[in-house]
N, C-alpha and C positions, 0 to 999 in steps of 0.2 A: 334633415331638415335645413331648409335656406339660410338659417342664420348661423348653423354650426357647420356647415359645408361650404357653400358657397360664397357668402358674405365673410367669414372667418379666414377662409384659406387663400382668398385672392389678395386680401387686403395684406395678410402677412406675407406673400409672394412678392406682390409690387413692392410694399414698405422695404423689404430684404433687398431687394434689386436696386433700389434705388439709393440705398443706404451704401453697397457694395461698391457702386460706382459715383457716390456723392453727386446724387442727381435729385431735381425736384420737378415737381410738376410744371414749372416755369420752364424748363429745359428743354421739354417736348413740344414740336409742332403741334402734332395731334395725338391724342389718345384712342386706340382701337382695343374696346373691351368686349369681352363676351358677357353676357347676362342673359337669364333664363327668361325675362321679361321685362318691360320699358320701365317699370317702377323700381325695379332692382338695378338696372343700367344708369338710371340717374342718381340713385342713392351710391352705388359705388364711385360713379366719377365725382360725385361731391366730397364723398369721404375722403377720396386721394388728392383732394384740391385742384381738379380741373375744372375750369368754366367752361360752360356749354358750348363755346366757339370752337374749342380745342378739342372737343370730342366727337369723333367718327360719328354719324347717325348709324344705328342700328338697324335700319330699315325693318323694324318690326310693325310701323304701320303701312308700307309699300311692298314687301317680299312675305314677311313673317318669319317665324324661326325655322330655319333650314337645318336644324339639326348638326352634325359632322362638318357641314359645309359653313355653317354660318359664321365662324369667326374669320376664315379664309376669305369668305365673301366680301367683309367687312376692310378687309387689309384691302384688298382689289380695288375697291372702291376710293379709299384714303389714297393709293398710290397714284390713281389716276388723276389727281389734284397734286400730288406732292410735286415740289421742286427741288434740285440738287442743293444738297446742304440741309435739308430738313431732317427732323430726329423724329421718329415713331415709338409711342411704347403700343405693343401688341400683347394682349392679353387673352389667353384661351384656357376653357376650363370644362373639364370631364370627370374622370376618377380622380385627376390630378390637377395640377395648375401650369401652366407653361406662360411664364412672362420673358419679354425679349424686348431690349432696346435695338433699333434698327435705323441704321443711317441710310439717307437716298443719296445716290452717286449721280453723275451724269449719264451713266445706262437709260437712267429713266426716260430719256429722251428718244431712245429709240424704240420705244414700243408705246409711244404716244396713239398710233392707229389701230391700237386694238379695241376691240368692242367692248370688253370689259363689262361692269355693273351698270353704268350710265347707259349706253347706248344698249344694252338689252334692255333695259326697263321702257325706254322710249319705243322700243319695236312692240313690246308685247300686246298680245289680243286680249281685249278686254270681253269678259263673259258677258252675252246679251242678256242673260236676265235670271233671277234668283232659281228658276228650275234648273239651270245649268249648274248651278252652286251647289243644290241640293244633292244633283247626280255626283259631281265631281267628289263630294265628299262622304259619297255613300250614305246619304241620310233616308236615302229612298228605297224601301222594300222593293224586290224585285222575285219574278217567278222563279222557283228553283231552278239551277243551271243545268239542263239535261246533258250536257259535255262535258267529258272527264276534265276536270281540272288540269293546266298545264303548270305543272310545278317548276319545270327547269331542274338543271343538274348541275351540282359544283363542279362535277368531274370535266363536263364537258366544256362549263365557262371557264374553266381553268386552261384546258387544252386548246381553247380557240379565243384565248384571252386578247392576243393581238387582233383577231379579226372582230371581235365583239366590241371591246373597249377602244380601241385605236383606230378602226375600221381601216385595216391593212387589206388591200388584195393582192392583186398579183399581177405581172406584164410578162407575157411569154418574149423570150430571148430571141425566139426565131422569126416571130411573124409580128410582134409588137403589140399583141390583143390584150387589154386589159379585162379583168374578169373579176367579180365578186360575188359569192363567197370563193374563198381560194379552191382549186380542184387539181386532180392529178394529172388530168388529159387537157391540152388547149383545145377550146371549143371552136376556134378557126382551123387551124394547121394539126390538129390531132398530136402533135409532139408530146411527150410524157416527160414530166419533172424537167421542165427547162423554163423555170421562172426565177424572176427576180420581186421582192416585196417591196410595194408602193403603197403608200399613206393616201386614203380617199377621202377623210374625214374634213379636209379644208376646201373640198371640191366643190362648185357649185353645179348645176346641170339645168336642166329644162324636162316637163312632163312629156314621156312620149305616148302614155295611153294610162287611163285610171278606171276604177268602178267605184262604186259605192254600195255600203248595204244597209240597211235602215233598222235590219232585226239584230245585227251583231251585241255580243256583250261587252261593250265599251264604254265609258265613260262620257265620250262626246260625240254623239249620233249624228251623221252616219259616218261609220267607218270606210273612210277613204283610202282603197289601195292603188298604188301607182309604181309605175315604172319609169325610172329617172335616167336620162341620157346625161351622164356625169362629163364636165368639159375637160377636155384631154382625153376622153375616150372610156369606155365601160357603161355598162348598164347594171342599176340598183335596183331591186325590188323592195320596197318598203312601204309604211303607213304615211299620209299627211297628215300635219298637226297645224293648229294655229291657223285655221282657215274657214275663208267663209264658203260653204259649199255652193251658194249660186253663182261665186266668180271662179272655179275652178276651170280651167280649160287646158287642151293640148298645147304645148308650146310655153306652160306658165313658167317662168325662172322661179328655182327653187333653191334652198341652202340645206346643210345637214344639220340636225341638233339632236344631242346625247338626251334620251329622255328614258323614265320608267315604262317599261313595257307591260308588265304583271307581277303580281307578287303571289306566292303560293307555298306553303308548308315552311313559312319563315324566310323565304329567299326572295329578294329583291333583284328581279331581271331587268336588267338595262340594255337598251340598243340605240342604234341612231334611225331617225324618222326623218321626213323632210318637212320642209314648211316654206311658205311664200317668203320671197325675199322682201322686207320690209325698209330696212336701211342698212 
């Protein structure tokens, strides 16, 4: 129950933290509080003595509850506006409560150019109609899928984690060719096992070629598959998301984004997609 779980334990944890370090709500510049919903969030902030102006927006009306990422996303949003010397209260809740007193240092000035929450929100693509929303939320019944369900494999995910989660490719030490996914033999000079690891997740690129599939089993039809020429070298095959199909063209600038590809057997499979650069 919320009253015996979230409300009770979060209040006890924060009250204990403040008592231990002789702090009150007025000592904090901003409170970043986890909550299961907007009502509990407001109730918790009020019970801890925080005024609304000193509580970080929970993003529930603009993003929604994002699960494990929920509290860290609020913290990132708070740090985007924080100044050196600010003191933040950060509280997360799941199987237990984590409560922290965080001090903001001068190092915050070095990351002002990050995209963060604000710029991600400004660059979001709006759904064009209610039908898309119904499709995305799996509220529409479809004909039974005739193809086998792609479940993914935890063993493969672990073995290729640097490629899947960090989008690390490789650069040939002999000819400088960049390729992804990693291979044993260079596609250009055919040298074997002569590579160095290289991060590609922060690279932008342009569309070399693309195709569309109007009958694919994906939430956002049509399914757009594309080959990207990455800046600095390398070609990457992936899907294009957050796009207007009528405006896709060869040479379009794109950036990479980490997204959920598909779910199966309780496994959430994530990978890197491309999307048009908006800001």
